[in-house]
C-alpha positions, 0 to 999 in steps of 0.5 A: 182671497181665492175663491176656489179654496172656499169649501162651499165652492169645492162642494158645489164643484163636486156635486156638478162633477156627479152630475156630469158623470151622471149625464154621461152615464144616461147618454151611455144607456141611451146609446145602447138602447138597441143592444141585446142583454144591455142593462141600464146603469145609473150612478149612486145617489150623491150623498151630500151629508157624507161629503160634508162630513168627510171635509168637515175639518177642512171647512174650519181651516183658512190658509193664513200663510202662503207656505201652508199646504193647499187644501185637498179638493173633493174627489169625484172617485166617490161616484160609481155607477150601479145597475139601475134597479127600478126599470119600467120594462125589459124587451124580449132580447133582454135590454132593460133601457126605457127611453122615457125613463132615461129622458126623465133622469136626464131632465132631472139631472139637467134641472139639478145641474141648472140650480147648482150652476146658478148657486155657484155663479151667485157665490162667485159674484158675492165673492167679487162684490165682497172683494171689489165692493161693487157689482 
């Protein structure tokens, strides 16, 4: 059994890809902290329900023959950045990046990534136990 073909694993990978892109966007905001007229941006909220609905038919399928086509991996193109609407302050030069706000977003994103990576690890261990029979 190929663990990478599991629908739940693919969904967790999509979530981690989103969190990676969001962390990059937050770092970009912080890097432009002193740039005049820079507007902070953030990623659209990850819509897990929409992603599941999009791939619902694939959740039911199992490859029973090696000649079957492989399943389609979730696309990370669903993640778009958007202007950060709720900013704390704007500087006199028009920059609205708040170090406190961006640090809080980074911490929250990191915590979500840690939870997701632990779940991913546990599912991998579960598959290993099912395949081998021991830890």
